[in-house]
C-alpha positions as CSV (number, residue, x, y, z in Angstrom):
1,M,-5.6,23.1,9.3
2,T,-2.6,21.4,7.8
3,T,-1.3,24.5,6.1
4,E,-1.4,26.3,9.4
5,M,0.8,23.8,11.3
6,V,3.4,23.2,8.6
7,D,5.0,26.0,6.5
8,W,4.9,24.1,3.2
9,T,6.3,27.1,1.3
10,L,9.4,27.2,3.6
11,A,9.8,23.4,3.2
12,V,9.9,23.6,-0.6
13,T,12.1,26.7,-0.6
14,L,14.6,25.3,1.8
15,G,14.6,21.9,0.3
16,S,15.2,23.3,-3.2
17,R,18.2,25.3,-1.9
18,L,19.7,22.2,-0.2
19,A,19.1,20.0,-3.2
20,G,21.5,21.7,-5.6
21,A,21.0,21.9,-9.4
22,G,22.6,18.5,-10.2
23,P,25.1,17.8,-12.9
24,Q,26.0,20.3,-15.6
25,V,24.4,19.4,-19.0
26,S,24.0,21.2,-22.2
27,Q,20.6,22.2,-23.5
28,S,20.8,19.4,-26.2
29,E,21.8,16.8,-23.5
30,A,18.9,17.9,-21.3
31,E,16.4,17.6,-24.1
32,E,17.8,14.2,-25.1
33,T,17.6,12.9,-21.6
34,V,14.0,14.1,-21.2
35,A,13.0,12.5,-24.5
36,E,14.7,9.2,-23.7
37,L,13.0,9.0,-20.3
38,R,9.6,9.6,-21.8
39,A,10.2,7.1,-24.5
40,G,11.6,4.6,-22.0
41,A,8.4,4.9,-19.9
42,D,6.3,4.3,-22.9
43,R,8.3,1.3,-24.0
44,S,8.2,-0.2,-20.6
45,T,4.4,-0.4,-20.5
46,S,4.2,-3.4,-22.9
47,Y,7.3,-5.1,-21.3
48,V,5.8,-4.9,-17.8
49,R,2.3,-6.1,-19.0
50,E,3.7,-9.1,-20.9
51,F,6.0,-10.1,-18.0
52,T,3.6,-9.6,-15.1
53,G,0.2,-10.3,-16.7
54,L,-1.1,-7.0,-15.2
55,D,-2.8,-4.7,-17.7
56,A,-2.9,-1.1,-16.6
57,G,-3.5,0.3,-20.0
58,A,-1.3,3.0,-21.6
59,R,-1.1,6.5,-20.1
60,T,-3.5,5.8,-17.3
61,A,-1.3,8.0,-15.1
62,P,0.8,10.9,-16.4
63,V,4.6,10.6,-16.7
64,L,6.5,13.7,-15.7
65,V,10.2,14.2,-16.2
66,V,11.2,16.7,-13.5
67,D,14.1,18.4,-11.8
68,R,14.9,18.3,-8.1
69,P,12.8,21.3,-7.0
70,A,9.8,20.0,-8.9
71,W,10.2,16.6,-7.2
72,I,10.3,18.4,-3.8
73,Q,7.1,20.4,-4.6
74,A,5.3,17.2,-5.7
75,N,6.3,15.4,-2.5
76,A,5.4,18.4,-0.3
77,D,1.9,18.3,-1.9
78,G,1.7,14.6,-1.3
79,F,2.8,15.0,2.4
80,A,0.2,17.7,2.9
81,K,-2.5,15.4,1.7
82,L,-1.1,12.4,3.6
83,L,-0.5,14.2,6.9
84,A,-3.8,16.1,6.9
85,P,-5.7,13.5,9.0
86,V,-2.8,13.1,11.4
87,I,-2.5,16.8,12.0
88,D,-6.2,17.3,12.3
89,K,-6.2,14.6,15.0
90,V,-3.4,16.3,16.9
91,T,-5.3,19.6,16.7
92,E,-8.6,17.9,17.8
93,R,-7.0,16.4,20.9
94,R,-4.7,19.2,21.9
95,G,-6.7,22.2,20.6
96,P,-5.4,24.8,18.2
97,P,-2.0,26.4,19.2
98,G,-1.7,30.1,20.0
99,P,-0.7,32.5,17.3
100,M,3.0,32.7,18.3
101,T,3.3,28.9,18.9
102,Q,1.6,28.3,15.6
103,A,3.8,30.7,13.7
104,V,7.1,29.4,15.2
105,G,6.0,25.8,15.2
106,S,5.0,25.8,11.5
107,R,8.3,27.2,10.5
108,I,10.3,24.7,12.5
109,T,8.3,21.8,11.1
110,G,8.6,23.3,7.6
111,A,12.4,23.6,8.0
112,E,12.7,20.0,9.2
113,L,10.7,18.7,6.4
114,G,12.6,20.9,3.9
115,G,15.9,19.4,5.1
116,V,14.6,15.8,4.6
117,L,13.2,16.6,1.1
118,G,16.4,18.4,0.1
119,F,18.5,15.4,1.1
120,M,16.1,12.9,-0.6
121,S,15.7,14.9,-3.8
122,S,19.3,14.2,-4.8
123,K,18.9,10.4,-4.2
124,V,15.7,9.5,-5.9
125,L,15.8,8.4,-9.6
126,G,12.0,8.0,-10.0
127,Q,8.9,7.7,-8.0
128,F,5.2,6.8,-8.5
129,D,3.1,9.2,-6.6
130,P,-0.1,7.2,-5.8
131,F,-1.9,10.0,-4.0
132,F,-2.1,12.4,-7.0
133,E,-5.7,12.5,-8.3
134,P,-7.2,10.7,-10.1
135,N,-4.8,7.8,-10.8
136,G,-1.4,8.9,-9.5
137,R,1.5,10.1,-11.5
138,L,5.0,8.9,-12.4
139,L,7.9,11.2,-11.7
140,L,11.3,10.7,-13.3
141,V,14.1,12.9,-11.8
142,A,16.3,13.7,-14.8
143,P,19.3,15.3,-13.0
144,N,19.6,12.3,-10.7
145,V,19.4,9.8,-13.5
146,V,22.2,11.7,-15.4
147,H,24.3,12.0,-12.2
148,V,24.1,8.2,-11.4
149,E,24.7,7.0,-14.9
150,R,27.9,9.2,-15.0
151,E,28.9,8.1,-11.5
152,L,28.5,4.4,-12.4
153,D,30.0,4.8,-15.9
154,V,27.2,2.8,-17.5
155,D,25.5,3.1,-20.9
156,P,23.1,6.0,-20.6
157,Q,20.4,4.7,-22.9
158,D,20.4,1.3,-21.2
159,F,20.4,2.8,-17.7
160,R,17.5,5.1,-18.5
161,L,15.3,2.3,-19.8
162,W,16.3,0.2,-16.7
163,V,15.1,2.9,-14.4
164,C,11.9,3.3,-16.4
165,L,11.2,-0.5,-16.1
166,H,11.3,-0.2,-12.3
167,E,9.1,2.9,-12.0
168,E,6.6,1.8,-14.7
169,T,6.1,-1.4,-12.7
170,H,4.9,0.8,-9.8
171,R,2.5,2.6,-12.1
172,V,1.1,-0.7,-13.3
173,Q,0.8,-2.0,-9.7
174,F,-1.4,1.0,-8.7
175,T,-3.4,1.4,-11.8
176,A,-4.0,-2.3,-12.6
177,V,-4.9,-2.9,-9.0
178,P,-7.4,-0.1,-8.3
179,W,-8.0,-0.9,-4.6
180,M,-4.3,-0.4,-3.7
181,R,-4.5,3.4,-3.4
182,G,-7.5,3.3,-1.1
183,H,-5.9,0.5,1.0
184,L,-2.8,2.6,1.7
185,F,-5.0,5.6,2.4
186,S,-7.0,3.6,5.0
187,E,-3.8,2.4,6.6
188,F,-2.6,6.0,7.1
189,G,-6.0,6.9,8.3
190,A,-5.7,4.2,10.9
191,L,-2.3,5.5,11.9
192,A,-3.9,9.0,12.4
193,E,-6.4,7.5,14.9
194,T,-3.6,6.2,17.1
195,V,-1.9,9.6,17.5
196,E,-1.5,10.6,21.1
197,P,0.7,13.7,20.8
198,Q,2.1,14.1,24.3
199,R,2.9,10.4,24.8
200,M,4.4,10.1,21.4
201,L,6.6,13.2,22.1
202,D,7.7,12.2,25.6
203,E,8.3,8.5,25.0
204,G,9.6,9.0,21.5
205,L,12.2,11.6,22.5
206,K,13.3,9.4,25.4
207,R,13.8,6.4,23.1
208,L,15.6,8.6,20.5
209,S,18.0,9.9,23.1
210,E,18.7,6.4,24.4
211,A,19.3,5.1,20.9
212,I,21.7,7.9,20.0
213,R,23.6,7.4,23.3
214,N,23.8,3.6,22.9
215,G,24.5,3.7,19.2
216,R,21.5,1.5,18.4
217,G,20.0,1.4,14.9
218,G,16.5,2.2,13.8
219,S,14.8,5.1,11.9
220,L,12.9,8.0,13.5
221,L,9.6,6.2,12.8
222,D,10.9,3.1,14.6
223,L,12.0,5.0,17.6
224,M,9.0,7.2,18.0
225,G,6.1,4.8,17.2
226,S,3.8,3.3,19.8
227,P,3.2,-0.5,19.7
228,E,-0.1,0.1,18.0
229,Q,1.5,2.4,15.4
230,K,4.3,-0.1,14.9
231,A,1.7,-2.8,14.1
232,I,0.3,-0.5,11.3
233,L,3.8,0.3,10.1
234,D,4.6,-3.4,9.9
235,R,1.6,-3.9,7.6
236,V,2.6,-0.9,5.5
237,T,6.2,-2.2,5.4
238,G,4.9,-5.6,4.2
239,V,3.0,-3.9,1.3
240,M,5.9,-1.7,0.4
241,S,8.3,-4.6,0.4
242,L,6.0,-6.4,-2.0
243,L,5.8,-3.4,-4.3
244,E,9.5,-2.6,-4.3
245,G,10.5,-6.2,-4.5
246,H,8.1,-6.9,-7.4
247,A,9.5,-3.9,-9.3
248,D,13.1,-5.2,-8.9
249,F,11.9,-8.7,-9.9
250,V,10.4,-7.2,-13.1
251,M,13.6,-5.2,-13.8
252,D,15.7,-8.4,-13.6
253,G,13.2,-10.5,-15.5
254,V,12.7,-8.1,-18.5
255,G,16.2,-6.5,-18.5
256,P,18.3,-9.2,-20.1
257,S,16.0,-9.4,-23.2
258,V,16.0,-5.6,-23.9
259,I,19.0,-4.1,-22.1
260,S,22.4,-5.5,-23.3
261,T,24.4,-4.1,-20.4
262,V,21.9,-5.0,-17.6
263,E,24.4,-7.2,-15.7
264,D,26.9,-4.4,-15.5
265,I,24.2,-1.9,-14.4
266,R,22.8,-4.2,-11.7
267,R,26.2,-5.0,-10.2
268,K,27.3,-1.4,-10.0
269,F,23.9,-0.1,-8.8
270,D,23.7,-2.6,-6.0
271,E,27.1,-1.4,-4.8
272,R,25.9,2.2,-4.9
273,R,22.8,1.3,-2.8
274,K,25.1,0.6,0.1
275,G,25.7,4.3,0.5
276,V,28.9,6.3,0.6
277,G,30.5,8.2,3.4
278,T,29.7,8.3,7.1
279,L,27.3,11.3,7.0
280,D,25.3,9.7,4.1
281,K,25.0,6.4,6.1
282,V,23.9,8.2,9.3
283,L,21.2,10.1,7.4
284,R,20.1,7.0,5.6
285,K,19.7,5.2,9.0
286,L,17.8,8.1,10.6
287,L,15.5,8.6,7.6
288,G,14.8,4.8,7.3
289,L,16.5,4.4,4.0
290,E,18.3,1.3,5.2
291,A,14.9,-0.2,5.8
292,K,14.1,0.8,2.2
293,M,17.0,-1.1,0.9
294,A,15.8,-4.1,2.9
295,Q,12.4,-3.8,1.2
296,Y,14.0,-4.2,-2.2
297,R,16.0,-7.2,-1.1
298,D,13.4,-9.0,1.0
299,G,10.5,-8.2,-1.3
300,A,12.3,-9.5,-4.4
301,A,13.3,-12.7,-2.6
302,F,9.6,-13.2,-1.6
303,V,8.4,-12.7,-5.2
304,R,11.1,-15.0,-6.7
305,T,10.3,-17.7,-4.2
306,V,6.6,-17.6,-4.7
307,V,6.8,-17.5,-8.5
308,D,9.3,-20.4,-8.5
309,K,6.9,-22.4,-6.3
310,I,3.5,-21.7,-7.8
311,G,4.1,-19.7,-11.0
312,R,3.3,-16.2,-12.1
313,D,-0.5,-16.6,-12.1
314,G,-0.4,-18.1,-8.6
315,F,1.7,-15.2,-7.4
316,N,-0.7,-12.7,-9.0
317,A,-3.4,-13.8,-6.4
318,V,-1.6,-11.2,-4.3
319,W,-3.3,-8.5,-6.3
320,A,-6.8,-10.0,-5.9
321,A,-7.8,-8.3,-2.5
322,P,-6.2,-6.6,0.5
323,A,-6.5,-9.8,2.5
324,H,-4.1,-11.5,0.0
325,L,-1.3,-9.0,0.7
326,P,1.6,-10.5,2.6
327,S,2.3,-9.5,6.1
328,L,5.8,-8.5,7.1
329,A,6.3,-11.9,8.6
330,E,5.2,-13.6,5.4
331,I,7.6,-11.5,3.4
332,H,10.3,-13.4,5.3
333,D,8.4,-16.7,5.1
334,P,6.9,-17.0,1.5
335,D,5.8,-20.6,2.2
336,A,3.4,-19.2,4.9
337,W,1.8,-16.9,2.4
338,V,1.4,-19.7,-0.2
339,A,-0.2,-21.9,2.5
340,R,-2.6,-19.2,3.5
341,V,-3.7,-17.9,0.1
342,H,-3.4,-21.2,-1.8
343,P,-4.4,-23.8,0.8
């Protein structure tokens, strides 16, 4: 049913056209970049294990060094799997669309998704895809790594290892904590159960138009979500803040001992995260990327505070069970999490 309502082929084709090829590199430079990223991911495994106390084992999920179109294809596949229960619920409640509506609607949706993927594909340095069977996969986007290291004028070898540390931490989080994938799946399944297509469309479009007219902030998800959906999104945001903040915490903890220029990299990269240009900032706001930046900042502050207060092993209770995950409120109040989990 999902493939009938979204033209995934169009999404991938359009997204790949919008993405661009990335920076110009010679064949030898490309081969060197791929080799260094693979080696950096392998090196990072032991660093992350020793620093976090989480043992995921080596190569429990594949590491793929990809270009922008391959990243777009991987994410289209992930979206198809993730959105399947939502789209099936919409179809169940509204009935299947007519042939013409289906043909036109699937292309419109595919074009919209392609635009989002095309924009995102030039921004992402790496990503752990937890929904790829059986244990997920780690994607490192080589053209974007080269583009950013040139833009920031940082040491390429150091920067590539720095990126790998962050992404390898995500691989460890999902493979050393086996229930994490299922937990996120269940949250998205709960989100699918809340879908009421007509109300979401009518109320969401009204809120969106008011936000644009009044210049308010917020992403498309924030504007179009019902109260019940927002409650689920708050839980998911709490988890994502934990995962992103923990990865940043590991980067900063391991970095100084293995990356000589880490302070220069961190300073320049944090400036880059703020975005450049008006259009870029508007798109970041609409796509929720500003919230993503807050996840890095707030999540890292949560992890640092908890580790300082009760140590690494005390913090690692967060991985023991879904009930131990911090809520969004606890991300901003680490003492409340400590009091709840370590009374």
